[in-house]
PDB file with SEQRES, HELIX, SHEET and CRYST1 records, atoms N, CA, C and O in Angstrom:
SEQRES   1 A   87  MET SER ASP ALA VAL PRO GLU THR GLU ALA ARG ALA GLU          
SEQRES   2 A   87  ARG ALA PRO ALA PRO PRO ALA PRO LEU GLN VAL PRO ARG          
SEQRES   3 A   87  THR ALA THR GLY ASP ALA GLY ALA ASP ALA LEU LEU GLU          
SEQRES   4 A   87  ARG LEU ALA ASP LEU ASP HIS LEU PRO THR ASP GLY HIS          
SEQRES   5 A   87  LEU ALA VAL TYR GLU ASP VAL HIS ARG GLY LEU ARG ASP          
SEQRES   6 A   87  ALA LEU THR ALA LEU ASP ALA ARG PRO GLY PRO PRO ALA          
SEQRES   7 A   87  PRO PRO SER PRO TYR ARG SER ARG SER                          
HELIX    1 AA1 GLU A    7  ARG A   14  1                                   8    
HELIX    2 AA2 ALA A   32  GLU A   39  1                                   8    
HELIX    3 AA3 ARG A   40  HIS A   46  5                                   7    
HELIX    4 AA4 THR A   49  GLY A   51  5                                   3    
HELIX    5 AA5 HIS A   52  ALA A   72  1                                  21    
CRYST1    1.000    1.000    1.000  90.00  90.00  90.00 P 1           1          
ATOM      1  N   MET A   1      43.244  32.580   7.885  1.00  0.00           N  
ATOM      2  CA  MET A   1      42.295  31.513   7.688  1.00  0.00           C  
ATOM      3  C   MET A   1      40.970  31.903   8.332  1.00  0.00           C  
ATOM      4  O   MET A   1      40.958  32.471   9.424  1.00  0.00           O  
ATOM      5  N   SER A   2      39.863  31.608   7.673  1.00  0.00           N  
ATOM      6  CA  SER A   2      38.555  32.015   8.168  1.00  0.00           C  
ATOM      7  C   SER A   2      37.859  30.827   8.818  1.00  0.00           C  
ATOM      8  O   SER A   2      37.981  29.691   8.360  1.00  0.00           O  
ATOM      9  N   ASP A   3      37.127  31.109   9.893  1.00  0.00           N  
ATOM     10  CA  ASP A   3      36.358  30.064  10.567  1.00  0.00           C  
ATOM     11  C   ASP A   3      34.951  29.950   9.986  1.00  0.00           C  
ATOM     12  O   ASP A   3      34.149  29.152  10.472  1.00  0.00           O  
ATOM     13  N   ALA A   4      34.646  30.718   8.976  1.00  0.00           N  
ATOM     14  CA  ALA A   4      33.305  30.697   8.376  1.00  0.00           C  
ATOM     15  C   ALA A   4      33.077  29.363   7.674  1.00  0.00           C  
ATOM     16  O   ALA A   4      33.971  28.830   7.016  1.00  0.00           O  
ATOM     17  N   VAL A   5      31.868  28.836   7.825  1.00  0.00           N  
ATOM     18  CA  VAL A   5      31.488  27.579   7.187  1.00  0.00           C  
ATOM     19  C   VAL A   5      30.853  27.920   5.846  1.00  0.00           C  
ATOM     20  O   VAL A   5      29.948  28.753   5.796  1.00  0.00           O  
ATOM     21  N   PRO A   6      31.298  27.306   4.769  1.00  0.00           N  
ATOM     22  CA  PRO A   6      30.663  27.571   3.480  1.00  0.00           C  
ATOM     23  C   PRO A   6      29.159  27.323   3.562  1.00  0.00           C  
ATOM     24  O   PRO A   6      28.690  26.457   4.300  1.00  0.00           O  
ATOM     25  N   GLU A   7      28.413  28.114   2.775  1.00  0.00           N  
ATOM     26  CA  GLU A   7      26.946  28.067   2.838  1.00  0.00           C  
ATOM     27  C   GLU A   7      26.386  26.678   2.536  1.00  0.00           C  
ATOM     28  O   GLU A   7      25.429  26.259   3.187  1.00  0.00           O  
ATOM     29  N   THR A   8      26.945  25.960   1.578  1.00  0.00           N  
ATOM     30  CA  THR A   8      26.419  24.627   1.232  1.00  0.00           C  
ATOM     31  C   THR A   8      26.618  23.648   2.380  1.00  0.00           C  
ATOM     32  O   THR A   8      25.759  22.798   2.618  1.00  0.00           O  
ATOM     33  N   GLU A   9      27.724  23.748   3.091  1.00  0.00           N  
ATOM     34  CA  GLU A   9      27.951  22.868   4.248  1.00  0.00           C  
ATOM     35  C   GLU A   9      26.990  23.215   5.371  1.00  0.00           C  
ATOM     36  O   GLU A   9      26.485  22.321   6.050  1.00  0.00           O  
ATOM     37  N   ALA A  10      26.731  24.498   5.576  1.00  0.00           N  
ATOM     38  CA  ALA A  10      25.815  24.914   6.630  1.00  0.00           C  
ATOM     39  C   ALA A  10      24.420  24.384   6.358  1.00  0.00           C  
ATOM     40  O   ALA A  10      23.738  23.924   7.273  1.00  0.00           O  
ATOM     41  N   ARG A  11      23.987  24.447   5.086  1.00  0.00           N  
ATOM     42  CA  ARG A  11      22.654  23.927   4.752  1.00  0.00           C  
ATOM     43  C   ARG A  11      22.594  22.416   4.945  1.00  0.00           C  
ATOM     44  O   ARG A  11      21.589  21.894   5.428  1.00  0.00           O  
ATOM     45  N   ALA A  12      23.640  21.725   4.581  1.00  0.00           N  
ATOM     46  CA  ALA A  12      23.669  20.266   4.732  1.00  0.00           C  
ATOM     47  C   ALA A  12      23.609  19.870   6.199  1.00  0.00           C  
ATOM     48  O   ALA A  12      23.000  18.857   6.544  1.00  0.00           O  
ATOM     49  N   GLU A  13      24.234  20.655   7.062  1.00  0.00           N  
ATOM     50  CA  GLU A  13      24.210  20.348   8.489  1.00  0.00           C  
ATOM     51  C   GLU A  13      22.828  20.568   9.080  1.00  0.00           C  
ATOM     52  O   GLU A  13      22.443  19.884  10.028  1.00  0.00           O  
ATOM     53  N   ARG A  14      22.077  21.514   8.531  1.00  0.00           N  
ATOM     54  CA  ARG A  14      20.747  21.825   9.065  1.00  0.00           C  
ATOM     55  C   ARG A  14      19.671  20.890   8.526  1.00  0.00           C  
ATOM     56  O   ARG A  14      18.630  20.721   9.161  1.00  0.00           O  
ATOM     57  N   ALA A  15      19.900  20.293   7.391  1.00  0.00           N  
ATOM     58  CA  ALA A  15      18.888  19.432   6.788  1.00  0.00           C  
ATOM     59  C   ALA A  15      18.723  18.175   7.624  1.00  0.00           C  
ATOM     60  O   ALA A  15      19.708  17.545   8.009  1.00  0.00           O  
ATOM     61  N   PRO A  16      17.471  17.809   7.905  1.00  0.00           N  
ATOM     62  CA  PRO A  16      17.265  16.588   8.690  1.00  0.00           C  
ATOM     63  C   PRO A  16      17.662  15.359   7.880  1.00  0.00           C  
ATOM     64  O   PRO A  16      17.516  15.318   6.659  1.00  0.00           O  
ATOM     65  N   ALA A  17      18.151  14.391   8.576  1.00  0.00           N  
ATOM     66  CA  ALA A  17      18.531  13.135   7.915  1.00  0.00           C  
ATOM     67  C   ALA A  17      17.268  12.414   7.466  1.00  0.00           C  
ATOM     68  O   ALA A  17      16.260  12.449   8.172  1.00  0.00           O  
ATOM     69  N   PRO A  18      17.301  11.761   6.308  1.00  0.00           N  
ATOM     70  CA  PRO A  18      16.119  11.015   5.887  1.00  0.00           C  
ATOM     71  C   PRO A  18      15.857   9.882   6.871  1.00  0.00           C  
ATOM     72  O   PRO A  18      16.790   9.316   7.441  1.00  0.00           O  
ATOM     73  N   PRO A  19      14.581   9.556   7.068  1.00  0.00           N  
ATOM     74  CA  PRO A  19      14.280   8.464   8.002  1.00  0.00           C  
ATOM     75  C   PRO A  19      14.819   7.139   7.484  1.00  0.00           C  
ATOM     76  O   PRO A  19      14.911   6.914   6.277  1.00  0.00           O  
ATOM     77  N   ALA A  20      15.167   6.286   8.406  1.00  0.00           N  
ATOM     78  CA  ALA A  20      15.662   4.957   8.035  1.00  0.00           C  
ATOM     79  C   ALA A  20      14.500   4.127   7.497  1.00  0.00           C  
ATOM     80  O   ALA A  20      13.391   4.209   8.025  1.00  0.00           O  
ATOM     81  N   PRO A  21      14.737   3.329   6.454  1.00  0.00           N  
ATOM     82  CA  PRO A  21      13.668   2.473   5.931  1.00  0.00           C  
ATOM     83  C   PRO A  21      13.127   1.558   7.029  1.00  0.00           C  
ATOM     84  O   PRO A  21      13.885   1.011   7.831  1.00  0.00           O  
ATOM     85  N   LEU A  22      11.820   1.405   7.048  1.00  0.00           N  
ATOM     86  CA  LEU A  22      11.192   0.540   8.055  1.00  0.00           C  
ATOM     87  C   LEU A  22      11.428  -0.931   7.757  1.00  0.00           C  
ATOM     88  O   LEU A  22      11.540  -1.751   8.669  1.00  0.00           O  
ATOM     89  N   GLN A  23      11.502  -1.257   6.476  1.00  0.00           N  
ATOM     90  CA  GLN A  23      11.716  -2.637   6.049  1.00  0.00           C  
ATOM     91  C   GLN A  23      10.760  -3.614   6.735  1.00  0.00           C  
ATOM     92  O   GLN A  23      11.168  -4.669   7.221  1.00  0.00           O  
ATOM     93  N   VAL A  24       9.494  -3.241   6.762  1.00  0.00           N  
ATOM     94  CA  VAL A  24       8.471  -4.101   7.344  1.00  0.00           C  
ATOM     95  C   VAL A  24       8.234  -5.259   6.381  1.00  0.00           C  
ATOM     96  O   VAL A  24       7.963  -5.030   5.202  1.00  0.00           O  
ATOM     97  N   PRO A  25       8.331  -6.490   6.858  1.00  0.00           N  
ATOM     98  CA  PRO A  25       8.121  -7.627   5.954  1.00  0.00           C  
ATOM     99  C   PRO A  25       6.662  -7.689   5.495  1.00  0.00           C  
ATOM    100  O   PRO A  25       5.737  -7.430   6.266  1.00  0.00           O  
ATOM    101  N   ARG A  26       6.485  -8.035   4.231  1.00  0.00           N  
ATOM    102  CA  ARG A  26       5.149  -8.187   3.673  1.00  0.00           C  
ATOM    103  C   ARG A  26       5.009  -9.640   3.247  1.00  0.00           C  
ATOM    104  O   ARG A  26       5.825 -10.145   2.476  1.00  0.00           O  
ATOM    105  N   THR A  27       3.994 -10.301   3.737  1.00  0.00           N  
ATOM    106  CA  THR A  27       3.754 -11.704   3.418  1.00  0.00           C  
ATOM    107  C   THR A  27       2.888 -11.784   2.172  1.00  0.00           C  
ATOM    108  O   THR A  27       1.850 -11.128   2.086  1.00  0.00           O  
ATOM    109  N   ALA A  28       3.307 -12.577   1.222  1.00  0.00           N  
ATOM    110  CA  ALA A  28       2.543 -12.747  -0.012  1.00  0.00           C  
ATOM    111  C   ALA A  28       1.186 -13.359   0.299  1.00  0.00           C  
ATOM    112  O   ALA A  28       1.062 -14.233   1.157  1.00  0.00           O  
ATOM    113  N   THR A  29       0.170 -12.881  -0.416  1.00  0.00           N  
ATOM    114  CA  THR A  29      -1.191 -13.374  -0.204  1.00  0.00           C  
ATOM    115  C   THR A  29      -1.540 -14.511  -1.144  1.00  0.00           C  
ATOM    116  O   THR A  29      -2.468 -15.276  -0.880  1.00  0.00           O  
ATOM    117  N   GLY A  30      -0.797 -14.629  -2.249  1.00  0.00           N  
ATOM    118  CA  GLY A  30      -1.124 -15.625  -3.259  1.00  0.00           C  
ATOM    119  C   GLY A  30      -1.971 -15.037  -4.369  1.00  0.00           C  
ATOM    120  O   GLY A  30      -2.167 -15.681  -5.400  1.00  0.00           O  
ATOM    121  N   ASP A  31      -2.476 -13.831  -4.182  1.00  0.00           N  
ATOM    122  CA  ASP A  31      -3.240 -13.130  -5.214  1.00  0.00           C  
ATOM    123  C   ASP A  31      -2.294 -12.102  -5.837  1.00  0.00           C  
ATOM    124  O   ASP A  31      -1.815 -11.198  -5.152  1.00  0.00           O  
ATOM    125  N   ALA A  32      -2.027 -12.245  -7.139  1.00  0.00           N  
ATOM    126  CA  ALA A  32      -1.038 -11.388  -7.803  1.00  0.00           C  
ATOM    127  C   ALA A  32      -1.398  -9.911  -7.694  1.00  0.00           C  
ATOM    128  O   ALA A  32      -0.517  -9.077  -7.488  1.00  0.00           O  
ATOM    129  N   GLY A  33      -2.677  -9.576  -7.829  1.00  0.00           N  
ATOM    130  CA  GLY A  33      -3.098  -8.180  -7.749  1.00  0.00           C  
ATOM    131  C   GLY A  33      -2.886  -7.592  -6.365  1.00  0.00           C  
ATOM    132  O   GLY A  33      -2.373  -6.482  -6.227  1.00  0.00           O  
ATOM    133  N   ALA A  34      -3.282  -8.336  -5.340  1.00  0.00           N  
ATOM    134  CA  ALA A  34      -3.109  -7.862  -3.962  1.00  0.00           C  
ATOM    135  C   ALA A  34      -1.629  -7.775  -3.607  1.00  0.00           C  
ATOM    136  O   ALA A  34      -1.200  -6.833  -2.940  1.00  0.00           O  
ATOM    137  N   ASP A  35      -0.854  -8.752  -4.052  1.00  0.00           N  
ATOM    138  CA  ASP A  35       0.583  -8.731  -3.758  1.00  0.00           C  
ATOM    139  C   ASP A  35       1.269  -7.534  -4.409  1.00  0.00           C  
ATOM    140  O   ASP A  35       2.153  -6.927  -3.804  1.00  0.00           O  
ATOM    141  N   ALA A  36       0.873  -7.190  -5.630  1.00  0.00           N  
ATOM    142  CA  ALA A  36       1.458  -6.028  -6.308  1.00  0.00           C  
ATOM    143  C   ALA A  36       1.115  -4.748  -5.552  1.00  0.00           C  
ATOM    144  O   ALA A  36       1.958  -3.862  -5.409  1.00  0.00           O  
ATOM    145  N   LEU A  37      -0.113  -4.653  -5.072  1.00  0.00           N  
ATOM    146  CA  LEU A  37      -0.502  -3.471  -4.301  1.00  0.00           C  
ATOM    147  C   LEU A  37       0.289  -3.377  -2.998  1.00  0.00           C  
ATOM    148  O   LEU A  37       0.753  -2.299  -2.627  1.00  0.00           O  
ATOM    149  N   LEU A  38       0.439  -4.485  -2.317  1.00  0.00           N  
ATOM    150  CA  LEU A  38       1.186  -4.469  -1.060  1.00  0.00           C  
ATOM    151  C   LEU A  38       2.666  -4.153  -1.285  1.00  0.00           C  
ATOM    152  O   LEU A  38       3.308  -3.552  -0.423  1.00  0.00           O  
ATOM    153  N   GLU A  39       3.201  -4.548  -2.419  1.00  0.00           N  
ATOM    154  CA  GLU A  39       4.596  -4.224  -2.734  1.00  0.00           C  
ATOM    155  C   GLU A  39       4.788  -2.722  -2.903  1.00  0.00           C  
ATOM    156  O   GLU A  39       5.890  -2.209  -2.708  1.00  0.00           O  
ATOM    157  N   ARG A  40       3.712  -2.013  -3.268  1.00  0.00           N  
ATOM    158  CA  ARG A  40       3.805  -0.557  -3.388  1.00  0.00           C  
ATOM    159  C   ARG A  40       4.176   0.074  -2.060  1.00  0.00           C  
ATOM    160  O   ARG A  40       4.741   1.167  -2.031  1.00  0.00           O  
ATOM    161  N   LEU A  41       3.867  -0.599  -0.958  1.00  0.00           N  
ATOM    162  CA  LEU A  41       4.204  -0.047   0.354  1.00  0.00           C  
ATOM    163  C   LEU A  41       5.712   0.087   0.528  1.00  0.00           C  
ATOM    164  O   LEU A  41       6.165   0.879   1.354  1.00  0.00           O  
ATOM    165  N   ALA A  42       6.495  -0.670  -0.232  1.00  0.00           N  
ATOM    166  CA  ALA A  42       7.947  -0.541  -0.164  1.00  0.00           C  
ATOM    167  C   ALA A  42       8.397   0.832  -0.653  1.00  0.00           C  
ATOM    168  O   ALA A  42       9.481   1.292  -0.293  1.00  0.00           O  
ATOM    169  N   ASP A  43       7.573   1.491  -1.474  1.00  0.00           N  
ATOM    170  CA  ASP A  43       7.886   2.843  -1.950  1.00  0.00           C  
ATOM    171  C   ASP A  43       7.993   3.828  -0.796  1.00  0.00           C  
ATOM    172  O   ASP A  43       8.671   4.849  -0.911  1.00  0.00           O  
ATOM    173  N   LEU A  44       7.333   3.532   0.304  1.00  0.00           N  
ATOM    174  CA  LEU A  44       7.336   4.457   1.441  1.00  0.00           C  
ATOM    175  C   LEU A  44       8.739   4.657   1.993  1.00  0.00           C  
ATOM    176  O   LEU A  44       9.049   5.722   2.528  1.00  0.00           O  
ATOM    177  N   ASP A  45       9.585   3.650   1.869  1.00  0.00           N  
ATOM    178  CA  ASP A  45      10.949   3.759   2.380  1.00  0.00           C  
ATOM    179  C   ASP A  45      11.765   4.806   1.626  1.00  0.00           C  
ATOM    180  O   ASP A  45      12.792   5.268   2.124  1.00  0.00           O  
ATOM    181  N   HIS A  46      11.318   5.181   0.435  1.00  0.00           N  
ATOM    182  CA  HIS A  46      12.086   6.109  -0.392  1.00  0.00           C  
ATOM    183  C   HIS A  46      11.402   7.456  -0.559  1.00  0.00           C  
ATOM    184  O   HIS A  46      11.880   8.302  -1.315  1.00  0.00           O  
ATOM    185  N   LEU A  47      10.296   7.665   0.131  1.00  0.00           N  
ATOM    186  CA  LEU A  47       9.554   8.915  -0.004  1.00  0.00           C  
ATOM    187  C   LEU A  47       9.617   9.724   1.286  1.00  0.00           C  
ATOM    188  O   LEU A  47       9.714   9.157   2.374  1.00  0.00           O  
ATOM    189  N   PRO A  48       9.562  11.037   1.166  1.00  0.00           N  
ATOM    190  CA  PRO A  48       9.424  11.839   2.378  1.00  0.00           C  
ATOM    191  C   PRO A  48       8.041  11.593   2.983  1.00  0.00           C  
ATOM    192  O   PRO A  48       7.124  11.139   2.299  1.00  0.00           O  
ATOM    193  N   THR A  49       7.912  11.890   4.229  1.00  0.00           N  
ATOM    194  CA  THR A  49       6.657  11.603   4.943  1.00  0.00           C  
ATOM    195  C   THR A  49       5.445  12.209   4.255  1.00  0.00           C  
ATOM    196  O   THR A  49       4.378  11.596   4.237  1.00  0.00           O  
ATOM    197  N   ASP A  50       5.589  13.396   3.691  1.00  0.00           N  
ATOM    198  CA  ASP A  50       4.418  14.019   3.068  1.00  0.00           C  
ATOM    199  C   ASP A  50       3.972  13.288   1.799  1.00  0.00           C  
ATOM    200  O   ASP A  50       2.911  13.607   1.263  1.00  0.00           O  
ATOM    201  N   GLY A  51       4.736  12.331   1.309  1.00  0.00           N  
ATOM    202  CA  GLY A  51       4.328  11.534   0.161  1.00  0.00           C  
ATOM    203  C   GLY A  51       3.670  10.223   0.538  1.00  0.00           C  
ATOM    204  O   GLY A  51       3.179   9.509  -0.336  1.00  0.00           O  
ATOM    205  N   HIS A  52       3.649   9.889   1.811  1.00  0.00           N  
ATOM    206  CA  HIS A  52       3.099   8.603   2.256  1.00  0.00           C  
ATOM    207  C   HIS A  52       1.594   8.502   2.034  1.00  0.00           C  
ATOM    208  O   HIS A  52       1.100   7.444   1.643  1.00  0.00           O  
ATOM    209  N   LEU A  53       0.869   9.568   2.273  1.00  0.00           N  
ATOM    210  CA  LEU A  53      -0.594   9.513   2.191  1.00  0.00           C  
ATOM    211  C   LEU A  53      -1.052   9.060   0.820  1.00  0.00           C  
ATOM    212  O   LEU A  53      -1.962   8.237   0.721  1.00  0.00           O  
ATOM    213  N   ALA A  54      -0.450   9.572  -0.236  1.00  0.00           N  
ATOM    214  CA  ALA A  54      -0.860   9.194  -1.590  1.00  0.00           C  
ATOM    215  C   ALA A  54      -0.662   7.698  -1.823  1.00  0.00           C  
ATOM    216  O   ALA A  54      -1.498   7.055  -2.457  1.00  0.00           O  
ATOM    217  N   VAL A  55       0.432   7.142  -1.317  1.00  0.00           N  
ATOM    218  CA  VAL A  55       0.678   5.704  -1.490  1.00  0.00           C  
ATOM    219  C   VAL A  55      -0.347   4.898  -0.694  1.00  0.00           C  
ATOM    220  O   VAL A  55      -0.918   3.937  -1.208  1.00  0.00           O  
ATOM    221  N   TYR A  56      -0.580   5.292   0.567  1.00  0.00           N  
ATOM    222  CA  TYR A  56      -1.568   4.575   1.381  1.00  0.00           C  
ATOM    223  C   TYR A  56      -2.947   4.609   0.722  1.00  0.00           C  
ATOM    224  O   TYR A  56      -3.642   3.594   0.678  1.00  0.00           O  
ATOM    225  N   GLU A  57      -3.339   5.772   0.214  1.00  0.00           N  
ATOM    226  CA  GLU A  57      -4.654   5.884  -0.425  1.00  0.00           C  
ATOM    227  C   GLU A  57      -4.729   5.027  -1.679  1.00  0.00           C  
ATOM    228  O   GLU A  57      -5.751   4.390  -1.933  1.00  0.00           O  
ATOM    229  N   ASP A  58      -3.658   5.005  -2.465  1.00  0.00           N  
ATOM    230  CA  ASP A  58      -3.635   4.207  -3.692  1.00  0.00           C  
ATOM    231  C   ASP A  58      -3.751   2.718  -3.368  1.00  0.00           C  
ATOM    232  O   ASP A  58      -4.530   2.004  -4.000  1.00  0.00           O  
ATOM    233  N   VAL A  59      -2.989   2.253  -2.396  1.00  0.00           N  
ATOM    234  CA  VAL A  59      -3.032   0.844  -2.007  1.00  0.00           C  
ATOM    235  C   VAL A  59      -4.409   0.497  -1.437  1.00  0.00           C  
ATOM    236  O   VAL A  59      -4.977  -0.543  -1.769  1.00  0.00           O  
ATOM    237  N   HIS A  60      -4.939   1.362  -0.585  1.00  0.00           N  
ATOM    238  CA  HIS A  60      -6.256   1.111   0.001  1.00  0.00           C  
ATOM    239  C   HIS A  60      -7.328   1.036  -1.078  1.00  0.00           C  
ATOM    240  O   HIS A  60      -8.179   0.147  -1.051  1.00  0.00           O  
ATOM    241  N   ARG A  61      -7.288   1.972  -2.032  1.00  0.00           N  
ATOM    242  CA  ARG A  61      -8.279   1.986  -3.118  1.00  0.00           C  
ATOM    243  C   ARG A  61      -8.177   0.698  -3.933  1.00  0.00           C  
ATOM    244  O   ARG A  61      -9.197   0.100  -4.275  1.00  0.00           O  
ATOM    245  N   GLY A  62      -6.965   0.271  -4.244  1.00  0.00           N  
ATOM    246  CA  GLY A  62      -6.789  -0.953  -5.026  1.00  0.00           C  
ATOM    247  C   GLY A  62      -7.298  -2.193  -4.301  1.00  0.00           C  
ATOM    248  O   GLY A  62      -7.950  -3.046  -4.902  1.00  0.00           O  
ATOM    249  N   LEU A  63      -6.999  -2.288  -3.005  1.00  0.00           N  
ATOM    250  CA  LEU A  63      -7.483  -3.441  -2.233  1.00  0.00           C  
ATOM    251  C   LEU A  63      -9.005  -3.419  -2.101  1.00  0.00           C  
ATOM    252  O   LEU A  63      -9.660  -4.457  -2.193  1.00  0.00           O  
ATOM    253  N   ARG A  64      -9.556  -2.231  -1.884  1.00  0.00           N  
ATOM    254  CA  ARG A  64     -11.020  -2.108  -1.781  1.00  0.00           C  
ATOM    255  C   ARG A  64     -11.672  -2.516  -3.100  1.00  0.00           C  
ATOM    256  O   ARG A  64     -12.675  -3.229  -3.098  1.00  0.00           O  
ATOM    257  N   ASP A  65     -11.104  -2.066  -4.234  1.00  0.00           N  
ATOM    258  CA  ASP A  65     -11.664  -2.429  -5.538  1.00  0.00           C  
ATOM    259  C   ASP A  65     -11.578  -3.933  -5.776  1.00  0.00           C  
ATOM    260  O   ASP A  65     -12.490  -4.527  -6.350  1.00  0.00           O  
ATOM    261  N   ALA A  66     -10.479  -4.549  -5.334  1.00  0.00           N  
ATOM    262  CA  ALA A  66     -10.337  -5.997  -5.500  1.00  0.00           C  
ATOM    263  C   ALA A  66     -11.395  -6.744  -4.691  1.00  0.00           C  
ATOM    264  O   ALA A  66     -11.962  -7.728  -5.167  1.00  0.00           O  
ATOM    265  N   LEU A  67     -11.660  -6.282  -3.476  1.00  0.00           N  
ATOM    266  CA  LEU A  67     -12.698  -6.920  -2.654  1.00  0.00           C  
ATOM    267  C   LEU A  67     -14.087  -6.697  -3.244  1.00  0.00           C  
ATOM    268  O   LEU A  67     -14.923  -7.600  -3.225  1.00  0.00           O  
ATOM    269  N   THR A  68     -14.331  -5.519  -3.757  1.00  0.00           N  
ATOM    270  CA  THR A  68     -15.628  -5.228  -4.382  1.00  0.00           C  
ATOM    271  C   THR A  68     -15.832  -6.122  -5.601  1.00  0.00           C  
ATOM    272  O   THR A  68     -16.939  -6.602  -5.843  1.00  0.00           O  
ATOM    273  N   ALA A  69     -14.767  -6.346  -6.365  1.00  0.00           N  
ATOM    274  CA  ALA A  69     -14.866  -7.213  -7.544  1.00  0.00           C  
ATOM    275  C   ALA A  69     -15.214  -8.650  -7.145  1.00  0.00           C  
ATOM    276  O   ALA A  69     -15.906  -9.347  -7.886  1.00  0.00           O  
ATOM    277  N   LEU A  70     -14.744  -9.089  -5.992  1.00  0.00           N  
ATOM    278  CA  LEU A  70     -15.093 -10.437  -5.530  1.00  0.00           C  
ATOM    279  C   LEU A  70     -16.592 -10.563  -5.281  1.00  0.00           C  
ATOM    280  O   LEU A  70     -17.192 -11.600  -5.566  1.00  0.00           O  
ATOM    281  N   ASP A  71     -17.187  -9.507  -4.749  1.00  0.00           N  
ATOM    282  CA  ASP A  71     -18.630  -9.531  -4.501  1.00  0.00           C  
ATOM    283  C   ASP A  71     -19.428  -9.486  -5.794  1.00  0.00           C  
ATOM    284  O   ASP A  71     -20.556  -9.977  -5.836  1.00  0.00           O  
ATOM    285  N   ALA A  72     -18.878  -8.917  -6.833  1.00  0.00           N  
ATOM    286  CA  ALA A  72     -19.607  -8.756  -8.088  1.00  0.00           C  
ATOM    287  C   ALA A  72     -19.562 -10.001  -8.962  1.00  0.00           C  
ATOM    288  O   ALA A  72     -20.399 -10.164  -9.851  1.00  0.00           O  
ATOM    289  N   ARG A  73     -18.598 -10.879  -8.721  1.00  0.00           N  
ATOM    290  CA  ARG A  73     -18.492 -12.089  -9.545  1.00  0.00           C  
ATOM    291  C   ARG A  73     -19.642 -13.036  -9.252  1.00  0.00           C  
ATOM    292  O   ARG A  73     -19.995 -13.254  -8.093  1.00  0.00           O  
ATOM    293  N   PRO A  74     -20.221 -13.595 -10.296  1.00  0.00           N  
ATOM    294  CA  PRO A  74     -21.288 -14.577 -10.029  1.00  0.00           C  
ATOM    295  C   PRO A  74     -20.690 -15.855  -9.470  1.00  0.00           C  
ATOM    296  O   PRO A  74     -19.656 -16.332  -9.937  1.00  0.00           O  
ATOM    297  N   GLY A  75     -21.335 -16.383  -8.495  1.00  0.00           N  
ATOM    298  CA  GLY A  75     -20.892 -17.631  -7.903  1.00  0.00           C  
ATOM    299  C   GLY A  75     -21.575 -18.799  -8.570  1.00  0.00           C  
ATOM    300  O   GLY A  75     -22.296 -18.622  -9.551  1.00  0.00           O  
ATOM    301  N   PRO A  76     -21.357 -19.985  -8.050  1.00  0.00           N  
ATOM    302  CA  PRO A  76     -22.038 -21.152  -8.622  1.00  0.00           C  
ATOM    303  C   PRO A  76     -23.541 -21.046  -8.357  1.00  0.00           C  
ATOM    304  O   PRO A  76     -23.963 -20.396  -7.400  1.00  0.00           O  
ATOM    305  N   PRO A  77     -24.330 -21.675  -9.192  1.00  0.00           N  
ATOM    306  CA  PRO A  77     -25.784 -21.611  -8.965  1.00  0.00           C  
ATOM    307  C   PRO A  77     -26.145 -22.286  -7.643  1.00  0.00           C  
ATOM    308  O   PRO A  77     -25.488 -23.228  -7.198  1.00  0.00           O  
ATOM    309  N   ALA A  78     -27.179 -21.785  -7.050  1.00  0.00           N  
ATOM    310  CA  ALA A  78     -27.652 -22.348  -5.783  1.00  0.00           C  
ATOM    311  C   ALA A  78     -28.203 -23.746  -6.035  1.00  0.00           C  
ATOM    312  O   ALA A  78     -28.811 -23.993  -7.077  1.00  0.00           O  
ATOM    313  N   PRO A  79     -27.997 -24.658  -5.095  1.00  0.00           N  
ATOM    314  CA  PRO A  79     -28.556 -26.006  -5.279  1.00  0.00           C  
ATOM    315  C   PRO A  79     -30.084 -25.943  -5.235  1.00  0.00           C  
ATOM    316  O   PRO A  79     -30.652 -25.052  -4.604  1.00  0.00           O  
ATOM    317  N   PRO A  80     -30.733 -26.869  -5.890  1.00  0.00           N  
ATOM    318  CA  PRO A  80     -32.206 -26.859  -5.872  1.00  0.00           C  
ATOM    319  C   PRO A  80     -32.717 -27.100  -4.464  1.00  0.00           C  
ATOM    320  O   PRO A  80     -32.118 -27.838  -3.682  1.00  0.00           O  
ATOM    321  N   SER A  81     -33.805 -26.479  -4.168  1.00  0.00           N  
ATOM    322  CA  SER A  81     -34.391 -26.604  -2.843  1.00  0.00           C  
ATOM    323  C   SER A  81     -35.026 -27.995  -2.679  1.00  0.00           C  
ATOM    324  O   SER A  81     -35.756 -28.441  -3.563  1.00  0.00           O  
ATOM    325  N   PRO A  82     -34.759 -28.677  -1.571  1.00  0.00           N  
ATOM    326  CA  PRO A  82     -35.378 -29.989  -1.361  1.00  0.00           C  
ATOM    327  C   PRO A  82     -36.853 -29.866  -0.981  1.00  0.00           C  
ATOM    328  O   PRO A  82     -37.581 -30.859  -0.978  1.00  0.00           O  
ATOM    329  N   TYR A  83     -37.285 -28.667  -0.667  1.00  0.00           N  
ATOM    330  CA  TYR A  83     -38.669 -28.460  -0.241  1.00  0.00           C  
ATOM    331  C   TYR A  83     -39.588 -28.485  -1.454  1.00  0.00           C  
ATOM    332  O   TYR A  83     -39.326 -27.831  -2.463  1.00  0.00           O  
ATOM    333  N   ARG A  84     -40.708 -29.279  -1.333  1.00  0.00           N  
ATOM    334  CA  ARG A  84     -41.695 -29.331  -2.413  1.00  0.00           C  
ATOM    335  C   ARG A  84     -43.044 -28.920  -1.851  1.00  0.00           C  
ATOM    336  O   ARG A  84     -43.461 -29.353  -0.776  1.00  0.00           O  
ATOM    337  N   SER A  85     -43.684 -28.099  -2.590  1.00  0.00           N  
ATOM    338  CA  SER A  85     -45.001 -27.613  -2.181  1.00  0.00           C  
ATOM    339  C   SER A  85     -46.035 -28.716  -2.398  1.00  0.00           C  
ATOM    340  O   SER A  85     -45.932 -29.476  -3.361  1.00  0.00           O  
ATOM    341  N   ARG A  86     -47.032 -28.811  -1.512  1.00  0.00           N  
ATOM    342  CA  ARG A  86     -48.101 -29.831  -1.631  1.00  0.00           C  
ATOM    343  C   ARG A  86     -49.356 -29.190  -2.177  1.00  0.00           C  
ATOM    344  O   ARG A  86     -50.427 -29.395  -1.605  1.00  0.00           O  
ATOM    345  N   SER A  87     -49.287 -28.461  -3.204  1.00  0.00           N  
ATOM    346  CA  SER A  87     -50.490 -27.842  -3.717  1.00  0.00           C  
ATOM    347  C   SER A  87     -51.157 -28.634  -4.773  1.00  0.00           C  
ATOM    348  O   SER A  87     -52.192 -28.220  -5.295  1.00  0.00           O  
TER     349      SER A  87                                                      
END                                                                             
């Protein structure tokens, strides 16, 4: 009988265990677009660490674009000025 460990078992023993999911709770914002972007963060639990940056950048870009769109929307017209010129 040989004490040699088969190569596939040796590789499995050396491979680091995947990190445990963080399962950080995400509170809904009430905005469907923002909530969908924040839900993308759940993908991090299933990705290796080197894949996290792309998800963070994607979520950040989406949230930034949503905030920029809020600034671009026209608001209600300004109320008329009560000041009258005496000319």
